[in-house]
C-alpha positions in Angstrom: -2.3 53.0 -48.7 -1.1 53.2 -45.1 -3.7 56.0 -44.5 -6.5 53.6 -45.6 -5.2 50.9 -43.3 -5.0 53.3 -40.3 -8.5 54.5 -41.0 -9.8 50.9 -41.1 -8.1 50.3 -37.8 -9.8 53.4 -36.4 -13.2 52.2 -37.6 -12.7 48.8 -36.0 -11.6 50.2 -32.7 -14.5 52.7 -32.6 -12.4 55.4 -30.8 -13.1 58.3 -33.1 -16.2 60.1 -34.4 -17.5 60.3 -38.0 -15.9 63.7 -38.7 -12.4 62.2 -38.3 -13.2 59.5 -40.8 -14.6 62.0 -43.3 -11.5 64.2 -43.1 -9.2 61.2 -43.5 -11.1 60.0 -46.6 -11.0 63.5 -48.1 -7.3 63.5 -47.5 -6.9 60.1 -49.2 -9.0 61.2 -52.1 -7.0 64.4 -52.6 -3.8 62.4 -52.5 -5.0 60.1 -55.2 -6.2 63.0 -57.3 -2.9 64.7 -57.1 -1.1 61.5 -57.9 -3.2 60.8 -61.0 -3.6 64.3 -62.4 -0.7 63.8 -64.8 -2.3 60.6 -66.1 -5.6 62.4 -66.7 -3.7 65.1 -68.7 -1.8 62.5 -70.7 -5.0 60.8 -71.6 -6.6 64.2 -72.6 -3.6 64.8 -74.8 -4.1 61.4 -76.5 -7.7 62.3 -77.2 -6.5 65.6 -78.8 -4.1 63.7 -81.0 -7.0 61.4 -82.1 -9.0 64.5 -82.9 -6.1 65.9 -84.9 -5.9 62.7 -86.9 -9.6 62.9 -87.8 -9.2 66.6 -88.8 -6.2 65.8 -91.0 -8.0 62.9 -92.7 -10.9 65.2 -93.4 -8.6 67.9 -94.9 -6.9 65.2 -97.0 -10.2 64.0 -98.4 -11.4 67.6 -99.1 -8.1 68.6 -100.8 -8.3 65.6 -103.1 -5.6 66.5 -105.6 -6.1 70.3 -105.8 -2.6 71.1 -104.6 -0.3 68.1 -105.0 2.5 69.5 -102.8 0.1 70.2 -100.0 -1.6 66.9 -100.5 1.7 64.9 -100.3 3.0 66.8 -97.3 -0.4 66.3 -95.5 -0.4 62.6 -96.3 3.2 62.3 -95.1 2.3 64.1 -91.8 -0.7 61.8 -91.3 1.6 58.8 -91.8 4.0 60.2 -89.2 1.2 60.9 -86.7 -0.3 57.4 -87.1 3.1 55.7 -86.9 4.2 57.7 -83.8 1.0 57.7 -81.8 0.6 59.3 -78.5 1.4 56.4 -76.1 3.1 57.5 -72.9 4.7 54.8 -70.8 6.6 55.0 -67.5 9.9 53.1 -67.8 8.5 51.7 -71.1 6.4 49.3 -69.1 3.5 50.9 -67.4 1.0 52.7 -69.7 0.1 56.2 -68.6 -3.6 56.3 -69.5 -6.8 56.2 -67.5 -6.4 52.5 -66.7 -3.5 53.3 -64.4 -5.6 54.6 -61.5 -7.7 51.4 -61.7 -4.6 49.3 -61.7 -3.1 51.1 -58.7 -6.4 50.9 -56.9 -6.5 47.1 -57.5 -3.0 46.7 -56.2 -3.8 48.8 -53.1 -6.9 46.8 -52.3 -5.0 43.5 -52.7 -2.2 44.6 -50.3 -4.7 46.1 -47.9 -6.5 42.7 -47.7 -3.1 41.0 -47.1 -2.3 43.5 -44.4 -5.6 43.0 -42.7 -5.1 39.2 -42.8 -1.7 39.4 -41.3 -2.8 41.9 -38.7 -5.2 39.3 -37.3 -2.4 36.8 -36.8 -0.6 38.9 -34.1 
């Protein structure tokens, strides 16, 4: 977030050329990408769990009483997967899914606006 603020100050002062701005924005983009790569992987894992649920329900419908032991164990496993879904949270508060980067971006923009407003006071 400080990099963004420094880049905005550089743009306002008109001291640097466009190549410096491009490099700084690439650096910021890569920082955010490395920061949110685990969140992307966690969301991909949740999608795989949802696909597993669909596959298990299909198998359960196709098995329809042929092998009762397999049918009951499959139904029990489906119940477990549905009860303990793939929900990852940081400190049991912040959900780790694809909404996290948007939330962090909103917070960064808000604080950036506040920093710009306070920078004009001095």
